[in-house]
C-alpha positions in Angstrom: 0.0 0.0 0.0 1.4 3.3 -1.0 1.3 6.7 0.7 -1.5 8.8 -0.5 -1.7 12.6 -0.5 -5.1 14.1 0.2 -5.3 17.6 -1.2 -8.2 19.9 -0.7 -8.4 22.7 -3.1 -10.4 25.6 -1.7 -12.3 28.0 -4.0 -12.8 31.1 -2.0 -14.8 34.3 -2.2 -12.6 37.4 -2.4 -12.3 40.4 -0.1 -10.7 38.9 3.0 -8.4 40.9 5.2 -6.2 37.8 5.6 -5.9 37.0 1.9 -2.9 36.2 -0.4 -3.0 38.0 -3.8 -2.4 35.7 -6.8 -2.7 36.2 -10.5 -4.5 33.7 -12.8 -4.8 34.4 -16.5 -3.9 38.0 -15.9 -6.7 38.4 -13.4 -5.9 39.3 -9.8 -7.5 37.1 -7.2 -7.2 36.8 -3.4 -6.8 33.5 -1.7 -7.5 33.3 2.0 -4.9 31.9 4.4 -6.3 28.9 6.2 -5.5 26.2 8.7 -7.9 23.7 7.1 -7.6 20.3 8.7 -8.5 17.0 7.0 -8.5 13.9 9.2 -9.6 10.3 9.0 -10.6 8.1 11.9 -9.0 5.1 10.2 -5.5 6.4 9.6 -3.2 9.1 10.8 -1.1 11.6 8.9 1.9 10.0 7.2 0.5 6.5 7.8 -0.4 4.0 5.0 -4.0 3.9 3.9 -5.6 0.7 5.3 -5.6 -2.0 2.6 -9.5 -2.2 2.9 -9.7 1.0 0.9 -7.4 -0.1 -1.9 -8.6 -1.2 -5.3 -7.3 -4.7 -4.4 -9.9 -5.1 -1.6 -13.1 -3.0 -1.3 -11.9 0.0 -3.4 -14.0 2.5 -1.4 -13.0 5.8 0.1 -12.1 6.1 3.7 -14.1 8.3 6.0 -12.8 11.9 6.1 -13.5 14.8 8.5 -13.0 18.5 7.7 -12.3 21.2 10.2 -11.6 24.9 10.0 -13.0 25.5 6.5 -12.5 29.3 5.9 -15.7 31.3 6.3 -15.7 32.7 2.7 -15.3 29.3 1.0 -17.7 28.8 -1.9 -16.8 25.2 -2.8 -14.3 22.4 -2.1 -12.6 20.1 -4.5 -11.0 16.9 -3.2 -8.1 15.2 -5.0 -6.5 12.0 -3.7 -3.2 11.1 -5.3 -0.7 8.3 -4.9 2.6 10.1 -5.1 4.9 7.1 -5.3 2.9 4.8 -7.7 5.3 2.7 -9.9 4.3 4.6 -13.1 4.3 8.1 -11.5 1.6 10.1 -9.7 -1.7 8.3 -9.8 -5.0 10.2 -9.2 -7.4 8.0 -7.3 -10.3 10.2 -6.4 -11.5 13.6 -7.6 -14.7 15.2 -6.3 -15.9 18.7 -7.2 -18.4 21.2 -5.8 -18.3 19.9 -2.2 -20.4 22.3 -0.1 -18.1 24.2 2.3 -20.5 23.2 5.2 -19.4 19.6 4.7 -18.0 18.3 8.0 -17.4 14.7 6.9 -17.5 12.3 4.0 -18.6 8.9 5.1 -16.9 5.7 4.2 -17.8 4.6 0.6 -19.7 7.7 -0.2 -19.4 11.2 -1.6 -21.4 14.4 -0.8 -24.7 14.7 -2.7 -24.6 16.8 -5.8 -20.8 16.7 -5.9 -19.7 15.1 -9.2 -16.7 12.9 -9.5 -13.9 13.4 -11.9 -12.0 10.9 -14.0 -9.0 9.3 -12.3 -5.7 8.4 -13.9 -6.9 5.0 -15.2 -10.0 6.6 -16.8 -12.7 5.6 -14.3 -15.0 8.1 -12.7 -13.8 8.1 -9.1 
């Protein structure tokens, strides 16, 4: 079982006093600093993902908990990657438009009305 990186990309409203200015496509945007926390009750940071959640066993997502989502967040996108896969980085799971009020994603599920993206092997995750 390989180490997985769980990245949470935060799409934020602008106009925060605690924001970082960035440019994208020539357009100035502000991205809020945050101490967002993503945890799972089934594994700790820097631990291997339990084999139950691999494609070799049940192939379902582990439960995830979210804390400290910034107040101005409009939407969350979750990207789960395997950084040391034999053929290079492997995208396992991609979920868009997660409501910022989401506190948890249960085992084997995804938030309602949050579409999945295609993973590295071409499956909808």
